[in-house]
KEVOTOR-361174 format. One record per residue (C-alpha): residue in one letter; x, y, z; residue number from 1. Coordinates in nm, 3 decimals. Each point is the difference from the previous one (the first is absolute). Example, Ala and Ser with C-alpha at 12.3 -4.5 7.8 and 13.67 -1.06 7.14 Angstrom:
[node "A" [1.230 -0.450 0.780] 1]
[node "S" [0.137 0.344 -0.066] 2]
% end
This chain:
[node "M" [-3.069 -5.668 -13.984] 1]
[node "G" [0.170 0.190 0.264] 2]
[node "G" [-0.153 -0.186 0.289] 3]
[node "A" [-0.368 0.012 0.022] 4]
[node "A" [-0.085 0.231 0.287] 5]
[node "V" [-0.240 -0.119 0.273] 6]
[node "S" [-0.135 0.329 0.119] 7]
[node "N" [-0.281 0.139 0.226] 8]
[node "T" [0.118 -0.204 0.296] 9]
[node "P" [-0.110 0.124 0.338] 10]
[node "L" [0.262 0.118 0.238] 11]
[node "T" [0.243 0.078 -0.282] 12]
[node "Q" [-0.190 0.218 -0.251] 13]
[node "T" [-0.050 0.362 0.070] 14]
[node "P" [-0.361 0.114 -0.054] 15]
[node "N" [-0.064 0.253 -0.282] 16]
[node "Y" [0.011 0.309 0.214] 17]
[node "M" [0.242 -0.098 0.263] 18]
[node "T" [0.330 0.153 -0.085] 19]
[node "R" [-0.071 0.245 -0.275] 20]
[node "K" [0.150 0.347 0.027] 21]
[node "L" [-0.206 0.307 -0.061] 22]
[node "Y" [0.125 0.151 -0.323] 23]
[node "C" [-0.113 0.314 -0.189] 24]
[node "W" [-0.266 -0.193 -0.185] 25]
[node "A" [-0.117 0.291 -0.202] 26]
[node "C" [0.350 0.034 -0.147] 27]
[node "I" [0.002 -0.375 -0.074] 28]
[node "L" [-0.333 0.006 -0.169] 29]
[node "A" [0.102 0.304 -0.218] 30]
[node "A" [0.321 -0.178 -0.099] 31]
[node "L" [-0.179 -0.334 -0.089] 32]
[node "L" [-0.261 0.181 -0.192] 33]
[node "I" [0.276 0.174 -0.210] 34]
[node "M" [0.171 -0.321 -0.069] 35]
[node "G" [-0.315 -0.171 -0.117] 36]
[node "M" [0.015 -0.264 0.271] 37]
[node "L" [-0.356 0.073 0.125] 38]
[node "V" [-0.335 0.083 -0.158] 39]
[node "P" [-0.114 0.329 0.153] 40]
[node "R" [-0.267 -0.064 0.267] 41]
[node "N" [-0.347 0.167 -0.007] 42]
[node "A" [-0.129 0.212 0.279] 43]
[node "N" [-0.236 -0.250 0.147] 44]
[node "A" [0.149 -0.337 0.005] 45]
[node "Q" [0.332 -0.184 -0.059] 46]
[node "S" [0.011 -0.053 -0.371] 47]
[node "A" [0.132 -0.353 -0.093] 48]
[node "P" [0.375 -0.032 -0.090] 49]
[node "F" [-0.129 -0.303 -0.201] 50]
[node "V" [-0.276 -0.110 -0.228] 51]
[node "S" [-0.161 -0.341 0.011] 52]
[node "K" [-0.229 -0.244 -0.190] 53]
[node "T" [-0.135 -0.334 0.093] 54]
[node "L" [0.016 -0.270 -0.276] 55]
[node "A" [-0.295 -0.240 -0.061] 56]
[node "N" [0.179 -0.273 0.194] 57]
[node "G" [0.018 0.229 0.307] 58]
[node "L" [0.368 0.088 -0.034] 59]
[node "D" [0.063 0.370 0.105] 60]
[node "V" [0.235 0.178 -0.240] 61]
[node "I" [0.167 0.309 0.177] 62]
[node "V" [0.207 0.243 -0.194] 63]
[node "I" [0.237 0.254 0.142] 64]
[node "E" [0.134 0.245 -0.263] 65]
[node "N" [0.341 0.147 0.053] 66]
[node "H" [0.190 0.111 -0.295] 67]
[node "M" [0.323 0.113 0.166] 68]
[node "V" [0.209 -0.300 -0.122] 69]
[node "P" [-0.073 -0.267 -0.273] 70]
[node "L" [-0.065 -0.277 0.239] 71]
[node "V" [-0.300 -0.206 0.092] 72]
[node "T" [-0.083 -0.209 0.318] 73]
[node "I" [-0.224 -0.297 -0.061] 74]
[node "E" [-0.140 -0.146 0.330] 75]
[node "F" [-0.246 -0.266 0.108] 76]
[node "V" [-0.170 0.036 0.347] 77]
[node "A" [-0.202 -0.299 0.148] 78]
[node "K" [-0.208 0.000 0.317] 79]
[node "N" [0.196 -0.260 0.149] 80]
[node "G" [0.246 -0.024 0.287] 81]
[node "S" [0.012 -0.127 0.355] 82]
[node "F" [-0.368 0.100 0.059] 83]
[node "T" [-0.094 -0.292 -0.210] 84]
[node "E" [0.225 -0.259 0.163] 85]
[node "P" [-0.104 -0.258 0.243] 86]
[node "P" [0.290 -0.151 0.192] 87]
[node "E" [0.080 -0.269 -0.254] 88]
[node "Y" [0.034 0.266 -0.276] 89]
[node "N" [0.190 0.262 0.222] 90]
[node "G" [0.280 0.143 -0.208] 91]
[node "L" [-0.117 -0.149 -0.335] 92]
[node "S" [-0.119 0.342 -0.144] 93]
[node "H" [0.354 0.100 0.033] 94]
[node "L" [0.134 -0.320 -0.151] 95]
[node "Y" [-0.246 0.045 -0.283] 96]
[node "E" [0.130 0.344 -0.059] 97]
[node "H" [0.351 -0.141 -0.047] 98]
[node "M" [-0.115 -0.265 -0.235] 99]
[node "F" [-0.144 0.280 -0.234] 100]
[node "F" [0.367 0.054 -0.113] 101]
[node "K" [0.054 -0.356 -0.090] 102]
[node "A" [-0.180 -0.138 -0.305] 103]
[node "N" [-0.330 -0.001 -0.189] 104]
[node "Q" [-0.136 -0.171 -0.304] 105]
[node "E" [0.154 0.258 -0.235] 106]
[node "L" [0.335 0.013 0.171] 107]
[node "P" [0.038 -0.344 0.151] 108]
[node "S" [0.323 0.049 0.206] 109]
[node "Q" [0.124 0.279 0.229] 110]
[node "E" [0.296 0.058 -0.241] 111]
[node "Q" [-0.252 0.074 -0.286] 112]
[node "F" [-0.202 0.224 0.234] 113]
[node "M" [0.291 0.197 0.098] 114]
[node "N" [0.130 0.025 -0.362] 115]
[node "G" [-0.352 0.115 -0.101] 116]
[node "L" [0.011 0.278 0.263] 117]
[node "E" [0.341 0.108 -0.112] 118]
[node "D" [-0.124 0.009 -0.369] 119]
[node "L" [-0.270 0.241 0.114] 120]
[node "G" [0.224 0.228 0.171] 121]
[node "G" [0.349 -0.063 -0.109] 122]
[node "S" [0.226 0.093 0.294] 123]
[node "L" [-0.295 0.194 0.161] 124]
[node "G" [-0.236 -0.299 0.057] 125]
[node "V" [-0.120 0.028 0.360] 126]
[node "S" [-0.231 -0.239 0.171] 127]
[node "N" [-0.119 -0.042 0.359] 128]
[node "A" [-0.293 -0.095 0.226] 129]
[node "T" [-0.132 0.029 0.352] 130]
[node "T" [-0.214 -0.214 0.219] 131]
[node "N" [-0.220 0.202 0.255] 132]
[node "Q" [-0.283 -0.101 0.230] 133]
[node "E" [-0.273 0.093 -0.239] 134]
[node "H" [0.160 0.023 -0.339] 135]
[node "V" [0.283 -0.149 -0.221] 136]
[node "N" [0.148 0.210 -0.279] 137]
[node "Y" [0.235 -0.074 -0.290] 138]
[node "F" [0.160 0.253 -0.231] 139]
[node "I" [0.255 0.061 -0.283] 140]
[node "V" [0.146 0.335 -0.107] 141]
[node "I" [0.084 0.008 -0.376] 142]
[node "P" [0.042 0.261 -0.272] 143]
[node "N" [-0.344 0.122 -0.106] 144]
[node "K" [0.053 -0.097 -0.371] 145]
[node "N" [-0.027 -0.365 0.130] 146]
[node "M" [-0.328 0.048 0.190] 147]
[node "A" [-0.202 -0.247 -0.222] 148]
[node "A" [0.275 -0.262 0.023] 149]
[node "G" [0.025 0.060 0.376] 150]
[node "M" [-0.381 -0.053 0.047] 151]
[node "D" [0.020 -0.323 -0.204] 152]
[node "F" [0.298 -0.115 0.225] 153]
[node "M" [-0.187 0.076 0.317] 154]
[node "S" [-0.318 -0.160 -0.132] 155]
[node "N" [0.172 -0.337 -0.054] 156]
[node "A" [0.164 0.029 0.330] 157]
[node "I" [-0.320 0.071 0.208] 158]
[node "R" [-0.232 -0.245 -0.200] 159]
[node "T" [0.214 -0.302 -0.079] 160]
[node "P" [0.256 -0.065 0.288] 161]
[node "L" [0.148 -0.354 -0.009] 162]
[node "F" [0.100 -0.059 0.362] 163]
[node "D" [0.263 -0.261 -0.085] 164]
[node "K" [0.076 -0.221 0.298] 165]
[node "T" [0.372 0.032 -0.017] 166]
[node "E" [-0.015 0.382 -0.031] 167]
[node "L" [-0.256 0.016 0.284] 168]
[node "E" [0.239 -0.190 0.222] 169]
[node "K" [0.288 0.231 -0.090] 170]
[node "E" [-0.217 0.308 0.064] 171]
[node "T" [-0.125 -0.144 0.333] 172]
[node "H" [0.353 0.017 0.127] 173]
[node "V" [0.040 0.356 -0.120] 174]
[node "V" [-0.319 0.091 0.185] 175]
[node "L" [0.124 -0.178 0.306] 176]
[node "G" [0.321 0.220 -0.036] 177]
[node "E" [-0.202 0.306 0.028] 178]
[node "F" [-0.182 -0.165 0.309] 179]
[node "D" [0.340 -0.068 0.163] 180]
[node "R" [0.123 0.356 -0.054] 181]
[node "N" [-0.316 0.130 0.163] 182]
[node "E" [0.036 -0.260 0.289] 183]
[node "A" [0.339 0.129 0.058] 184]
[node "G" [-0.134 0.361 0.069] 185]
[node "P" [-0.025 0.116 0.360] 186]
[node "D" [-0.375 0.038 0.003] 187]
[node "F" [-0.110 -0.313 -0.193] 188]
[node "K" [-0.097 -0.210 0.307] 189]
[node "L" [-0.213 0.300 0.136] 190]
[node "R" [-0.166 0.062 -0.336] 191]
[node "Y" [-0.129 -0.361 -0.024] 192]
[node "A" [-0.096 -0.027 0.363] 193]
[node "M" [-0.183 0.333 -0.025] 194]
[node "D" [-0.180 -0.104 -0.318] 195]
[node "S" [-0.116 -0.319 0.183] 196]
[node "A" [-0.105 0.209 0.311] 197]
[node "V" [-0.193 0.267 -0.204] 198]
[node "W" [-0.166 -0.208 -0.266] 199]
[node "S" [-0.017 -0.357 0.189] 200]
[node "P" [0.221 -0.301 -0.062] 201]
[node "E" [-0.252 -0.138 -0.239] 202]
[node "L" [-0.024 0.313 -0.222] 203]
[node "F" [0.334 0.180 0.017] 204]
[node "S" [0.103 -0.150 -0.324] 205]
[node "R" [-0.242 0.242 -0.153] 206]
[node "K" [0.224 0.281 0.100] 207]
[node "Q" [0.348 -0.159 -0.045] 208]
[node "Q" [0.089 0.011 -0.366] 209]
[node "L" [0.348 -0.135 0.058] 210]
[node "G" [-0.162 -0.319 0.086] 211]
[node "L" [0.079 -0.307 0.198] 212]
[node "R" [0.295 -0.222 -0.078] 213]
[node "P" [-0.189 -0.335 -0.002] 214]
[node "A" [-0.257 0.138 -0.235] 215]
[node "I" [0.266 0.136 -0.229] 216]
[node "L" [0.184 -0.335 0.000] 217]
[node "A" [-0.321 -0.189 -0.084] 218]
[node "A" [-0.091 0.195 -0.301] 219]
[node "T" [-0.090 -0.184 -0.314] 220]
[node "P" [-0.074 0.093 -0.363] 221]
[node "E" [-0.358 -0.096 0.067] 222]
[node "M" [-0.019 0.255 0.286] 223]
[node "M" [0.145 0.265 -0.243] 224]
[node "H" [-0.281 -0.085 -0.251] 225]
[node "T" [-0.255 0.029 0.282] 226]
[node "I" [0.118 0.362 0.066] 227]
[node "Q" [0.001 0.077 -0.361] 228]
[node "H" [-0.357 -0.124 -0.068] 229]
[node "R" [-0.140 0.165 0.320] 230]
[node "F" [0.164 0.348 -0.029] 231]
[node "Y" [0.170 0.059 -0.322] 232]
[node "V" [-0.313 0.054 -0.203] 233]
[node "P" [-0.055 0.320 -0.188] 234]
[node "N" [-0.299 0.096 0.213] 235]
[node "N" [0.225 -0.001 0.294] 236]
[node "M" [0.283 0.204 -0.144] 237]
[node "A" [0.114 0.324 -0.140] 238]
[node "V" [0.263 0.093 -0.255] 239]
[node "I" [0.171 0.332 0.052] 240]
[node "V" [0.183 0.162 -0.290] 241]
[node "A" [0.203 0.302 0.086] 242]
[node "G" [0.235 0.234 -0.180] 243]
[node "D" [0.036 0.139 -0.348] 244]
[node "V" [-0.324 -0.153 -0.141] 245]
[node "K" [-0.342 0.110 -0.125] 246]
[node "P" [-0.312 -0.148 0.165] 247]
[node "E" [-0.165 -0.080 -0.334] 248]
[node "A" [0.300 -0.206 -0.109] 249]
[node "V" [0.017 -0.179 0.327] 250]
[node "Y" [-0.364 -0.094 -0.004] 251]
[node "K" [0.043 -0.135 -0.352] 252]
[node "E" [0.291 -0.219 0.089] 253]
[node "A" [-0.156 -0.108 0.329] 254]
[node "E" [-0.314 -0.123 -0.187] 255]
[node "K" [0.238 -0.200 -0.230] 256]
[node "Y" [0.217 -0.161 0.266] 257]
[node "F" [-0.214 -0.005 0.308] 258]
[node "G" [-0.353 0.012 -0.127] 259]
[node "P" [-0.275 -0.257 0.028] 260]
[node "K" [0.083 -0.164 -0.323] 261]
[node "I" [0.337 -0.118 0.127] 262]
[node "W" [-0.073 0.009 0.374] 263]
[node "P" [-0.348 -0.072 0.109] 264]
[node "A" [-0.132 0.095 0.350] 265]
[node "G" [0.017 -0.257 0.273] 266]
[node "P" [-0.214 -0.077 0.310] 267]
[node "A" [0.004 0.307 0.231] 268]
[node "P" [0.226 -0.084 0.299] 269]
[node "F" [-0.161 0.220 0.246] 270]
[node "P" [-0.185 -0.025 0.233] 271]
[node "K" [0.064 -0.371 -0.024] 272]
[node "Y" [0.367 0.032 0.096] 273]
[node "D" [-0.018 0.298 0.237] 274]
[node "P" [0.177 -0.060 0.331] 275]
[node "P" [-0.210 -0.111 0.302] 276]
[node "A" [-0.094 0.270 0.259] 277]
[node "F" [0.286 0.065 0.225] 278]
[node "P" [-0.086 -0.063 0.374] 279]
[node "P" [0.027 0.291 0.245] 280]
[node "I" [0.332 0.068 0.149] 281]
[node "T" [0.086 -0.110 0.354] 282]
[node "K" [0.215 0.248 0.174] 283]
[node "Q" [0.346 -0.156 0.051] 284]
[node "L" [0.370 0.059 0.020] 285]
[node "V" [0.233 -0.170 -0.248] 286]
[node "V" [0.370 0.001 0.073] 287]
[node "R" [0.264 -0.139 -0.233] 288]
[node "E" [0.374 0.014 -0.004] 289]
[node "G" [0.166 0.214 -0.258] 290]
[node "P" [0.366 -0.129 -0.034] 291]
[node "E" [0.256 0.275 0.085] 292]
[node "M" [-0.249 0.288 -0.034] 293]
[node "P" [0.142 0.309 0.183] 294]
[node "Y" [-0.352 0.149 0.040] 295]
[node "T" [-0.348 -0.109 0.070] 296]
[node "E" [-0.261 -0.012 -0.265] 297]
[node "I" [-0.362 0.000 0.095] 298]
[node "N" [-0.317 -0.034 -0.194] 299]
[node "M" [-0.362 0.060 0.108] 300]
[node "T" [-0.261 -0.143 -0.240] 301]
[node "W" [-0.385 0.045 -0.013] 302]
[node "Q" [-0.228 -0.151 -0.263] 303]
[node "G" [-0.126 0.304 -0.196] 304]
[node "P" [-0.221 0.110 -0.281] 305]
[node "S" [-0.053 -0.186 -0.323] 306]
[node "L" [-0.013 0.174 -0.341] 307]
[node "G" [-0.335 -0.024 -0.156] 308]
[node "K" [-0.184 -0.035 0.331] 309]
[node "D" [0.152 0.276 0.222] 310]
[node "N" [0.117 0.250 -0.256] 311]
[node "A" [-0.100 0.306 0.213] 312]
[node "D" [0.228 -0.128 0.280] 313]
[node "S" [0.280 -0.064 -0.251] 314]
[node "Y" [0.016 0.376 -0.085] 315]
[node "A" [-0.014 0.091 0.372] 316]
[node "A" [0.270 -0.261 0.079] 317]
[node "D" [0.247 0.145 -0.261] 318]
[node "V" [-0.057 0.363 0.107] 319]
[node "F" [0.040 -0.071 0.371] 320]
[node "H" [0.319 -0.210 -0.043] 321]
[node "T" [0.143 0.265 -0.230] 322]
[node "I" [-0.054 0.254 0.282] 323]
[node "I" [0.166 -0.208 0.286] 324]
[node "N" [0.288 -0.102 -0.209] 325]
[node "Q" [0.113 0.364 -0.057] 326]
[node "K" [0.307 0.089 0.204] 327]
[node "N" [-0.178 0.281 0.181] 328]
[node "S" [-0.301 -0.203 0.111] 329]
[node "K" [-0.078 -0.061 0.367] 330]
[node "F" [0.049 -0.381 -0.059] 331]
[node "Q" [0.352 0.049 -0.130] 332]
[node "K" [0.081 0.247 0.275] 333]
[node "A" [-0.107 -0.241 0.263] 334]
[node "L" [0.222 -0.293 -0.139] 335]
[node "V" [0.293 0.132 -0.217] 336]
[node "D" [0.052 0.345 0.156] 337]
[node "K" [0.014 -0.156 0.348] 338]
[node "R" [0.251 -0.271 -0.128] 339]
[node "L" [-0.231 -0.281 0.064] 340]
[node "A" [0.020 -0.097 -0.362] 341]
[node "Y" [0.250 0.034 -0.290] 342]
[node "Q" [-0.304 -0.014 -0.233] 343]
[node "V" [-0.365 -0.064 0.037] 344]
[node "N" [-0.256 -0.019 -0.282] 345]
[node "S" [-0.362 -0.108 -0.047] 346]
[node "G" [-0.221 -0.080 -0.283] 347]
[node "W" [-0.289 -0.198 -0.141] 348]
[node "Y" [0.074 -0.224 -0.285] 349]
[node "S" [-0.225 0.025 -0.305] 350]
[node "E" [-0.163 -0.341 -0.041] 351]
[node "K" [-0.333 -0.140 -0.109] 352]
[node "N" [0.016 -0.283 0.246] 353]
[node "V" [0.043 0.173 0.338] 354]
[node "G" [0.296 0.231 -0.004] 355]
[node "P" [0.209 -0.003 0.307] 356]
[node "I" [0.058 0.310 0.210] 357]
[node "Q" [0.352 0.016 0.133] 358]
[node "I" [0.244 0.207 0.213] 359]
[node "N" [0.363 -0.083 -0.053] 360]
[node "G" [0.268 0.114 0.227] 361]
[node "Y" [0.378 -0.031 0.011] 362]
[node "L" [0.110 0.066 0.361] 363]
[node "P" [0.307 0.024 0.231] 364]
[node "I" [-0.006 -0.334 0.179] 365]
[node "N" [0.008 0.166 0.346] 366]
[node "A" [-0.301 0.210 -0.098] 367]
[node "T" [-0.226 -0.296 -0.125] 368]
[node "K" [-0.244 -0.005 0.289] 369]
[node "K" [-0.028 0.372 0.026] 370]
[node "A" [-0.059 0.039 -0.370] 371]
[node "I" [-0.274 -0.263 -0.010] 372]
[node "K" [-0.171 0.166 0.297] 373]
[node "A" [0.035 0.329 -0.156] 374]
[node "I" [-0.167 -0.113 -0.331] 375]
[node "E" [-0.284 -0.162 0.195] 376]
[node "E" [-0.043 0.318 0.190] 377]
[node "E" [-0.011 0.207 -0.311] 378]
[node "I" [-0.271 -0.203 -0.175] 379]
[node "P" [-0.292 0.110 0.210] 380]
[node "H" [0.082 0.361 -0.064] 381]
[node "W" [-0.020 -0.036 -0.377] 382]
[node "T" [-0.360 0.100 0.008] 383]
[node "D" [0.064 0.319 0.213] 384]
[node "A" [-0.097 0.317 -0.164] 385]
[node "D" [0.347 0.150 0.030] 386]
[node "Y" [0.202 -0.297 -0.092] 387]
[node "Y" [0.056 0.147 -0.338] 388]
[node "T" [-0.066 0.343 -0.136] 389]
[node "D" [-0.213 0.098 -0.297] 390]
[node "Q" [0.316 0.102 -0.182] 391]
[node "E" [0.147 -0.359 0.057] 392]
[node "L" [-0.319 -0.148 -0.146] 393]
[node "A" [0.024 0.228 -0.306] 394]
[node "T" [0.376 -0.077 -0.033] 395]
[node "A" [-0.061 -0.375 0.004] 396]
[node "K" [-0.246 0.038 -0.288] 397]
[node "R" [0.246 0.198 -0.200] 398]
[node "I" [0.269 -0.259 0.049] 399]
[node "M" [-0.237 -0.278 -0.114] 400]
[node "E" [-0.095 0.198 -0.315] 401]
[node "G" [0.373 0.073 -0.064] 402]
[node "D" [0.071 -0.373 0.040] 403]
[node "R" [-0.269 -0.084 -0.244] 404]
[node "I" [0.144 0.242 -0.261] 405]
[node "Y" [0.354 -0.118 0.063] 406]
[node "E" [-0.079 -0.365 -0.053] 407]
[node "T" [-0.110 0.047 -0.356] 408]
[node "A" [0.319 0.178 -0.105] 409]
[node "S" [0.155 -0.307 -0.142] 410]
[node "A" [-0.240 -0.207 -0.228] 411]
[node "T" [0.190 -0.333 0.054] 412]
[node "E" [0.021 0.055 0.377] 413]
[node "F" [-0.368 0.090 0.032] 414]
[node "A" [-0.101 -0.291 -0.226] 415]
[node "T" [0.196 -0.260 0.187] 416]
[node "S" [-0.031 0.115 0.363] 417]
[node "S" [-0.297 0.191 0.128] 418]
[node "L" [-0.266 -0.040 -0.294] 419]
[node "P" [-0.005 -0.381 0.028] 420]
[node "L" [-0.083 0.028 0.371] 421]
[node "W" [-0.275 0.248 -0.054] 422]
[node "W" [-0.146 -0.199 -0.298] 423]
[node "A" [0.004 -0.337 0.178] 424]
[node "S" [-0.101 0.105 0.362] 425]
[node "A" [-0.206 0.306 -0.033] 426]
[node "G" [-0.113 0.062 -0.358] 427]
[node "L" [0.093 0.288 -0.246] 428]
[node "D" [-0.286 0.206 0.112] 429]
[node "Y" [0.120 0.000 0.351] 430]
[node "Y" [0.340 0.125 -0.127] 431]
[node "L" [-0.146 0.272 -0.198] 432]
[node "H" [-0.208 0.147 0.280] 433]
[node "Y" [0.259 -0.066 0.273] 434]
[node "I" [0.128 0.340 0.051] 435]
[node "E" [-0.351 0.161 -0.030] 436]
[node "N" [-0.130 -0.221 0.273] 437]
[node "A" [0.317 0.044 0.218] 438]
[node "K" [-0.035 0.383 -0.021] 439]
[node "K" [-0.350 -0.050 0.155] 440]
[node "V" [0.124 -0.181 0.306] 441]
[node "T" [-0.097 0.176 0.319] 442]
[node "R" [0.090 -0.051 0.366] 443]
[node "A" [-0.326 -0.183 0.057] 444]
[node "D" [0.102 -0.233 -0.268] 445]
[node "I" [0.347 -0.056 0.149] 446]
[node "N" [-0.168 -0.055 0.353] 447]
[node "R" [-0.238 -0.255 -0.157] 448]
[node "Y" [0.290 -0.186 -0.151] 449]
[node "L" [0.200 0.013 0.317] 450]
[node "N" [-0.302 -0.117 0.221] 451]
[node "R" [-0.100 -0.285 -0.237] 452]
[node "W" [0.342 -0.150 -0.068] 453]
[node "I" [0.257 0.101 0.271] 454]
[node "E" [-0.100 0.147 0.334] 455]
[node "G" [-0.096 -0.252 0.239] 456]
[node "K" [0.032 -0.288 -0.253] 457]
[node "N" [0.210 -0.307 0.030] 458]
[node "Y" [0.347 0.010 -0.160] 459]
[node "V" [0.321 -0.211 -0.017] 460]
[node "L" [0.324 0.135 0.126] 461]
[node "G" [0.309 -0.151 -0.154] 462]
[node "V" [0.350 0.065 0.144] 463]
[node "T" [0.338 -0.119 -0.144] 464]
[node "T" [0.359 0.067 0.111] 465]
[node "N" [0.307 -0.201 0.092] 466]
[node "Q" [-0.051 -0.303 0.245] 467]
[node "P" [0.222 0.158 0.287] 468]
[node "A" [-0.206 0.320 -0.023] 469]
[node "L" [-0.332 -0.195 -0.001] 470]
[node "D" [0.119 -0.197 0.312] 471]
[node "K" [0.071 0.332 0.174] 472]
[node "L" [-0.330 0.166 -0.105] 473]
[node "N" [-0.194 -0.303 0.110] 474]
[node "L" [-0.321 0.125 -0.168] 475]
[node "K" [-0.335 -0.131 0.127] 476]
[node "P" [-0.338 0.063 -0.145] 477]
[node "E" [-0.131 0.155 0.324] 478]
[node "D" [0.286 0.262 -0.014] 479]
[node "V" [-0.032 0.112 -0.351] 480]
[node "L" [-0.359 -0.055 -0.121] 481]
[node "Q" [-0.271 0.249 0.095] 482]
% end
């Protein structure tokens, strides 16, 4: 399955608007419209690049039409992931994702499963999945002539997994292999230590989708079935069908293969399995060795807004961080232009259950202390009237609008990357009105966001580099925390 990606991990993922370049978006939009990749947008609000329908069992059916090539992507998305995991289940959403590709009642062995997929797509057959903090998604890409057979295939896989004990033991070691590869990374120790500091040792499992080794090793078929019955019910899921298809045909087949006659609704998992409230951050310094790192990596993290509760601040956050991530911003000039940082970026992560706000920096080792001090000295000026210009504010909004257009250019990419996040964490209505609301953001909105979540608020500072450099830096909280 190409290695199930564990994505959206703090300290390694770049937020949506962090490293985008400013393109000639008018030219891109015109080209995409000519190629038929996008539906023309009306003058008032963002028109949907999809249509949707909710079946009687609560399953959302989302269709993205794109007739460029005769392919179809069929995808399931579940509101599951690390946010649902107490420590004893930490990493099991990811393990469950792997088991999807094993066996089910219709295809009772992995060999039969893979042969069935090959039959659907010949040499084209593609399948993959990702586990994130607030959603898990599974998809196949096949010729559109096999859409109905593909929906039948996915229906059996999602509804009737077997979780054979022997296969589970095999896949447990595959998942542990992914864990080992991540553990070998230079910032692994810092990531885990930061998660514990930011979210508390008791609740950090809710933000760490890679999991904990003891929990993964202790996984049983019964635990897999528990996850299935809690979260893999149609009223907690969406099916996304993207490509050379017609919505009416998709709805008809969805009713047949995913409808209430074959897949009845289950108990609603939320709010019953919502994560507990995270305790407030205690300001602290976290230092960990990064073997053989020739630079210093730093991370500053605050607890930030939650989608659904703090939407106004979410728009302001994205606009502001887009501004200060541009190369000509005062923030970049204070760090990169003065050679205190090779790269420094900031962002808020779009999450329903407290999205972190982060500043990530990659620094020359000998500039570590100066760079940290420079960042801390910049933050109080973020609300200054002259910290950014009206032109920078307008440019940030254009970049965000361009990004939104660009992300829909590929039906499969849109269906399997950004749309699952928006559906699971924010809702489709948030997505549809996102640019409209971002365009309304004012300086007062940005200052409200900064004052509420960042300025004067506790944060955790994480630092990692090689051990000799750490010994020489001799970092102390009183020296680097303001």
